[in-house]
N, C-alpha and C positions, 0 to 999 in steps of 0.2 A: 504494500500500500504506500503510495506516495504522499508525503506530507507537503502542505503548502509552505513555500519558503517565507521566512519572516520578512518584515519590512526592511528596507534598505538600512536603516539605522536601528539596530536592535533595541528592544525595550529595556535592555540592561544598560544601555548608554544613558548616563545621567548628567554628564558634564562635558564641557568643551573649552579649549583654550584657543585664542585667536591672536594673530599677528596682522596688523593693519598695513597693507602694502602701499597704500596711497601716501601715508605720512612718510614712509621710508623713501619713496620716489620723489615726492614734491618737496619735502623738507629733509633736513638732517634731524629727524625726530623719531621717537619710538612710541608706539601706541599698542599696548597689549591688553587683553581682556580674558576674564574667566566667566563662563556662563554655567549656571546650574539649572537643570530642567525641573520645573514644578510638576508639570504633567505634559501631555502630548501637544498642548496648544499654548503653553506659557512658560516663561522662565524669568529668572532674575540674573543680572550680570553686573560686574564691576569692571571698570576700565581705568587704566592709568596712562597718562601721556606726559612725556618729557620732551621739550623742544631744545635741541642742541644748536639751533640757529639763534644765538643770542643777539644778533644784530637785526633780526627779523627781516633779512634781505629778500626773502621770498614773498613777503607781504601776504601770506595766506593765513597763518595763525599767529596771534600776538600773545599767546599764553606761554609762560615759562613752564608751567605744569598744570595738569588737570586730573582730578580723581572724580569719577562719575559712576554712581550706582544707578541702575534703572531696571524697569520692568518691560518685558517684551511679550506681546500678544501675537501669536501666529494664526494664520488662516490656513489650515492644514492642506498640505500637498497630498496627492494621491498615494504616493509610495513611501513617504517618510514622515516621521514624527518631528516636531519642532523644525519645520522647513516650510518653504513657500513664502508667500507674501506675509509681511509683518508690519506692525505699528509699534513704536517705542517712544514713550515719554521719558525724559531724563532730567536729572538735577546734578549739577556739577559744582565742585569746590575748585576754584581756579585762581591763578595769579598771573599777571602779565603787565603789559604796558600799552599806552595809547598816546596819541598826539592830541593835545588840547589847544584849540585855536580860540583866541579872544574874539569878542563880537566885532571888533574893529580890525579883524585880520585882513591884511593886504596880500593878495595872492602873488604880487610881484616881489615880495620880501618874505621868504620862507622862515626867517628868523623869528617871526611873531608867534611861533608855536612852541609849546613846552611839552616835553616827554614826561608823562606821569605814570607811576606804577599803581596797580590796583590789586586788590585781594577780595574775594567774595564768592557769591553764588551766581550760577547761570542756570537757566532752565530752557527746555525746548522739546521738540518732538521731531521724529523722523519716520520715514517709511522705507521699506526695502524688500529685498528678495534674497532667499538663501536656497542653495542647491546642495544636495548631499549625494556622494557617490557610495559605492558598495564597500569601499575601504575606510569609511567613516571620516573622509575628508570633506570639508564643505567650502563653498565659494559664496561670498556674500557681497552685495552692493547695496548701498543705502544713501539717501540724501535727506536733509532736513534743515531746520533753522532753529536757532536758539537766541536767547537774549541775556545779556549780562545784567546782574543786579549786584553791584560791587561798591566797595568803599576805596577811595584813594588812600594809599599808604601814608602819604606825607601829612595830611591834615584831617583825615577821617571825613572828608566831604563825600557825600553820596554821588557816585558816578551814574548819570542817567542811563537807563537801559539802552544798550546798543545791540542791534541784531547782528548775527553772524551766521555764515553757512556751515553745514557739516556734510561733507561728501567723502565717502570712503568705499574702498573695496578691500576685501580681506580673505585670507585663507585660514580656516579653522581645522582643528583636529578633535574629534570626539573620543572619549575614553570612558 
């Protein structure tokens, strides 16, 4: 008697680690994640990001570091658990810098801007898609938007929320 083959990612698989390739290619930065499956359609995850581009020359990410826990809700794929289309709200603890321009900023004289450091929270949401192969490797793409809610380090002034993009593709390994 033939038994039906189990789903691509076995029900025994409960966790996953991820290396974000986009950050390695675009920046000299590292972005790693750990995901723990709650059930077939949801998980929690924590990520850590360290930016080695201290001059922010790539002008994509202006954080020195970020730690972000989040919840992910999957819309089940036919052959795999915790795969397919997903939605993910997130909250981040982050630190970085931004350029502050006074109200009388003159675009012909760039010296009218100050570089200020911030530390605080960011929140946002993203959507994406994850594929799983038979060897328990996954490929994921996602895009979203977040907003900083942070305080300046110098004088504890509140930094008004600034929107920022989140675009990533990554390779994960389930175990």
